[in-house]
N, C-alpha and C positions, 0 to 999 in steps of 0.2 A: 720440248718445253712449250707450254701454252704461250702463244705470241702476245697475249694480252698483258703479260707481266714482264718486268725487267729481268728478274732472276728466278731461278728454280726454288730459292728459299721462299720468295713471295708465293709461288705456286703451291708449295707444300703447306704454307700457312693458310692459304685460300681453301685447299682441299679439306683441312681440318674444320675450318669455319663452315664450309658448305655442308659437311656431314652432320655437324652439330645443329645447324639451322634446319636441315631436312628433318632430323629427329624431333626437333622442337615444333616445327610446323605440323608434322604428322602424328604427334603425340607418341612417338616410338623411341624416344631417346634412351629411356631406361633399358629397353630390351636390345637396342642397337649399340649401347655404350661400349661394351667389351669387344664388339666386332669391328669397330671403326679402325683401330690400329692395324689389324690384319688387312682391312680393305684398302687403306691408304698406303701402307708400306709396300715397296716392290718385293718381288720374290727373292729367295735366298741368294740367287746367283747375281742379282743386281743391287744388293743392299748397299746403302751409302755409309754404313757403319761397320764395325768389326763383326757384327752378327745381327741377324734379323730380330733377335730377342731384345737387344739393346735399342734397336731402332723403334720397335713397338713400345718399349718403355718410354722413349722420348716422345712419341706421338701421344701417349697418355698424359704426359706433362703438358704438352701443347693443348690438349683437350681441357685440362684444368684451367689454363689461362683463358681459353675460349669461353669458359663458363664463369669468368670473373676473377680467377686467380686467388691468391692468398689474401683473405680478408684482414689479416693482421698486418699487412704491409700497405701503407697508405699510398705509396708511389704507384702510378699506373704502369711503370716499367719494371719488369722482373727478369731475373736470370734463371734459365733452365740449366741447373748445374750439371746434370747428367749429360747434356748436349755440349757442354763447354769443356772439351778435353783434347782437342786436336791442335790447338795453337801452341807454338813454341813459347817458352817462358818469356822471351824477349829481354829488353834491357840493353845495356851497353855490351857490345861484343867486339873482339879484335878480328878484323877481316884479313884476307890474304894480301892486302896492301902493306901490311906491316913488314918493314925491311930489316927488322932486328938491329936497329941503329944503336949507337953507343951513347947517345945523348940521354935517353931514358927520361924524357920530359914527362911522359905519362905517369911514370912511377913517382916522380917527385911531386906531381900535381895531386896525387891521390893521398888524402889525409886518413884513409882507413887501412892502409897497407894491404890493399886488395890486388895489387899488380905484382906479378913476378915473371920470370922469363924462362923459356925453354932452354935447357942447357946445351942442346945440339943446334937448334935453328936460331936461338937468341931472340925469337919473336915473343911478344908480350902475351900474357895469359891473365884473364880477370877471374879472381876468386869470387864466385857469386854469393858465397856465404858471408862475405865481408862488404861487397859492393852495395852502396846505397843509391846508385843511379844519379849521382849529382852531376855527372857530365864533365867534370873538370879534366879528366884524362883525354876525352875527345877534343876538347877545346885546345889542349896543349900539343896534340899530335900534328906535326907539320906535314904528314902524309895523308891526313884524314883517314887513317886506317882503323879508327874506332868509331863505330856507328851505333846509333840507338835504334833497336828494332822493336817498335811498339806493336802490340797486338792491334788488330783493326778496330776493336771497340775502344781501346785506350786512345788510339790516334784520332778516332772520330769525336771523342768527348773533349770539348774545348774548355770544360770547367774542371777537368781532372777529378771527376766523380767516380771513376772506375779504377779499381785496383784488383789484386789477385788474392783469393783465399789462400791462407798458408797451408791448409790441410790437403786440398785437392787441386790447387792452382786454377780453379774456375774463377770467372769474373765475379766481382761483387760491386754493388752500387752504394755509394754514400748518399743517402737520401737528402741529407742536409746540404749537399752541394748540387745535386741533380736539378736541372731546370726543365726536364721532360721534353727536350727538343726532339728526341727520337732518333738522333743520328746513329747511335749505337745499334738501334733496332734494324735500321736499313743496311748498315755496313757489316754486320756480323755475317761472315760467309757460311756459318753453320746454323743460323737462325736460333742461336742460344740465348739471345736477348729479345724479348717480345713485349708488346704492349698488351695489357689486359683487355679482353673484349667484354662488352656489355650487350652482346647480341641476344643473349637469353632474356635480359630485361626488355629489350626492344620488341622481340617476338611475342613475349607474354603480354605486353601492353597492346600490341596490334590485335592479337587474338581476343583478348578481353574486350576491346573496343568493338570489334566486328561481330562478336557473338552476342553481345548484350546492348550494343549501341549506347554504352555508358557515357562515352565522351568522344569527341573527334580527336584524331591524332594528326598533327602537322609535321611535315619534314621541312627543315631549313637547310638548303644546300649551298655549299661554298661555291663561289664563282669559278674556281679552278676545275669544276666538273666539266667545263667546256672542253678541256684538253685530255680527258681521262679515258673515255670509252671509245676504243677504236672500232671503226667500221659501222658505227651507228650515229645517229644525230642526237643532239642534246634533248630535243623534244621527245624523242623515243625513250630516252632514259627517264624523263619526267613521267611519261605514261607508265613505265615499268615500276617506278616508285609508287605510283598510285595503285597499281595492281597488287602491290604488297599489302595494301590496306590503309594507306594514308589518305586522309580526307583531301588534302591539298599540299602542293609543294610551293614553298616560298623562297625567294632569293635572299641569301645572307647579304647580297650586294645592296638590297634595299636598306638594310641596317647600316651598311657602309656609307650610303648616301646620307643617312641621318647623322652618323658619326662625323663625317666630313664637314657637314654644315655646322654642327655644334662645336667641333674641335677648332674650326676656323675662328669662331667667336671667342673660344677660350684662349687660343693663342694670342689674339689681339689684346685680350684683357690682361693676360699674365706676362706677355712679352717673351717668354721662353717655355718650351713644352717638349716632352717626349711622348711618342704615340703609345696608345693603350690597346691597339688592335691585336697584337701578337702576344698570347699569354706567356710564351717562352721568354720574350724580350722583357716583359713586365717582371717576371720572376727573376730574371737575370739581374735587373736593376735592384730589386729588393734584397737579393742575397749578396751581390757583389759591389753595388754602388748605393748603399743606403742613404748617403747624403743627397742623392738625387731623387729620392722617392717622392718628395713633394712636387717634383717637376713632371711626374707622370700625369697624363691627361686623366681627368676624372670621368671621362666617358667610358661606358661599358664597351666591350668589343662589338663589332657588327652583329655577330651571332646573338649575343645577349641583348643587344639593343632592339632588334626586331622581335626577338622572343618575348621581351618585356611588353612590347606594344600588343602583341597577339594575346598574351596572358591577361593583360589589363582589360581587353575587350571581350575575351572569352575565357573566364577564369577556370572553367571545368575541363579545358582541353589539356592534351599532353603534347609536348614538343620534343622533337629529336633533331639534332644537328648531324649533317653528313658532310664530311670533308676529308682532307689529306693529313690530318693533324693528330699527333699523340697528345700534345699538351692541352688540347680542348677537353680531353677526358679528365684532366686534372682541374681545368678551369671551372667545370660545372660543379666541382665540390666546394668552390668558393661561396661563402654565404651571400654575396651580392648577386651571384648567378644561379645558384642552386634552385631558387624559387621560380625561375623562368625556363630552364632547360632540364628536361628529365633524363635524357640519354644522349651521349655523343657517340656516333658511329664513324667509321672510316670508309673510304671508297672500296677498300679491300673487303670489308664486311658487307657493304651494299652489294658488290658483285656476288658474294657468296649467297646472300639472301635471295637475290634474283634467280640465280641458277638452282638453288634449292627448291624454289617454287616452279622450276622449269618454264620460266618466262622467256620466250624468244623475242628479245628486244628488237632485233632487226625487222621483224614482221609487224611491229606495232605502229599505229598512227602516231603522229606528233601531238603533244599537248603544249600549249603556250607556257612560257615562263618569261613574263615581261613586266616585272615589278620595278626594276632598277634602271638607273641611267648608265651611260658609258663609264662615268667616273666611279660609280659604285662597283661595277664589274671588274675594273682593272686593279682593284685592291688585291687581286690574286697574285700579282707580280710586283717585285720590288720597284718602287717609284710611283706606283699607282696612288697610294695615299697622298703623297706629296702633290701630285697633279690635282687630286680632288680637293685638297685643302686650298690650294691656290685658286681653283675654279670657284669654290664656295666664297672666298673673300671677294672675288670679282663680282659674283652674283649678288652679294650683300652690299655692294657699293662701297666697300671698305678701301681706305687708302693705305692700310697696313701692308707692309711688304714681308711676305714669308720667305725667309732665307733658309731654305731647307737643305738637309743632308739625308740621303737615303742610303741605309746600310743593310746588307743582308749577310747572314752567317754570323755566328757569335764572335769570331775573331774581329770582324769589321765593326760589329756593335761595340765591342770592348774599346777599340781605338777611338770611336766617336764619343763614347761616354767618358773616357779618360780626358779627352780634350774639354768636354763640357765641365768636368770636375775641376779642371785647371782654371777655367774661367776666361781665358784669353781666346775667344772664339769669334768666328765671323758668320755664325749661323744661329738661328733662334728656334729651329724645329728639327728634331731627330725622328725620322721614320725608321724604326727598327724592326727587322724581320729575323727570326731565329734561323730560318732555313735559307740555304743558298738559292737565290732567285726569287725568294718570297714563298708564298703558299704553294706555288706550282712545283716547288722543290720539297714539299712535305714528305716525311718518311713513309706515310701510308698511301701515297699516290700509287696508282697502278703503273704509271710510266713516268719517267723523269727525262723525257726527250727534249732537246733544245727547241723544238718547234712549239712546245707548250706555251711559251710566251706569245708567239704569233697567234695561236688559237684563242688565247684569252683576249688579246686586242681585237681580233675579228669578232668574237662574241660580244665585246663591248660595243663595237660599231653597229651591231644588229639591234641594239636597244631602241625602242620606240620613243623613250623619254630623252629629250635632247639636253636637258639641264638637270642639275641636282634638285633644284626647286620643283621642277615638273614632276620628278619622281616622288618627292616627299610631301607635296602640298596637301594631299588627301589624308595624310597620316599625322598632321600637326595637332 
């Protein structure tokens, strides 16, 4: 397996993206399209599926998602149904801990008459045709002999947006519940759930710009880039991005500095606030805590904030965001953001584009990336925004005390929001991040190593701007 990736699923996804990007850059995609599945899939003796033909059919579905996916589905997360057939049905099952007791509490707890007993062993049996997975039997068993075996995607989804299709038992996503956190994308062991790629749009914009000099194209990179590309320096990755055809590379962290400065003022003015930086967290509030919507900061996310500034000063430009996030692809569809950001890409897609152009990153000179302060850069990890808002209040000479709570992962976000909804709280600011650890835990990160937080902090300390105001004073 390629050591640059956490899993073989990521590597397979990357291979598809790389071949698609190569065909787009070289104008050979149409003639290469039907050859890509054969090129990517291993030989018949090492196939990962029941047969090489099914494997190639799945690769074709991956290719469709790499080219934008189903246009009739608004959600940026889709299920490859043909790839989703190896997981057990799951649900509540009786384990070998069942002693065949005579109390039969499990049967009495079941209101659907779904439990009966083996006549020989006296152990419990669950009739799946009647079971509704309520869990009452498991709660009643004194031996903990009944366990709930969820599929990885169901277990990863903290908003219960994933269920099973009745016809083929593949996963299906309830778009009305989904918050595009991307946890299912990263956790599915078969890569059967993927985010749509807009790499085709990105490459066409770059080619159009470079061939006719119609407009400059800018890349806005997330600060978590500092922890993603092994064996090379961040400055070399910046040079590689420029080699792809981008006029310049800008730190989203500069937008984070702007957000922190304005969010501190808004917090002081309103007295209570929830952050607006993470689109998954914002969507989570809108769908599951509508009574708190008016508490969401009115600031755009760091990505959209710096993109807005660039577009206002150069209206004819094109802007692309590059980061670890699935939900950014959904965010740029929002009417407040769509006019500023043209395409959202992931680190996985960036790696594929670089390799498709055969750019040797390790051999490149470093290019500077020094727009932001330490505080803007540490937005990449949980707690960074909180530190930045407190620093901004200090720099503004405010006496207001920010009593913050930093929560990462939707389960922790839910607990904090439930407390806020109840009203009896000892905090006035919620920094919410949909991913565990913050952006460094994003589903489309190349790596999710524990050291990523240290890399981000180190990157922050390398900033030449020592205060938030120093970073943003030229952009006011």
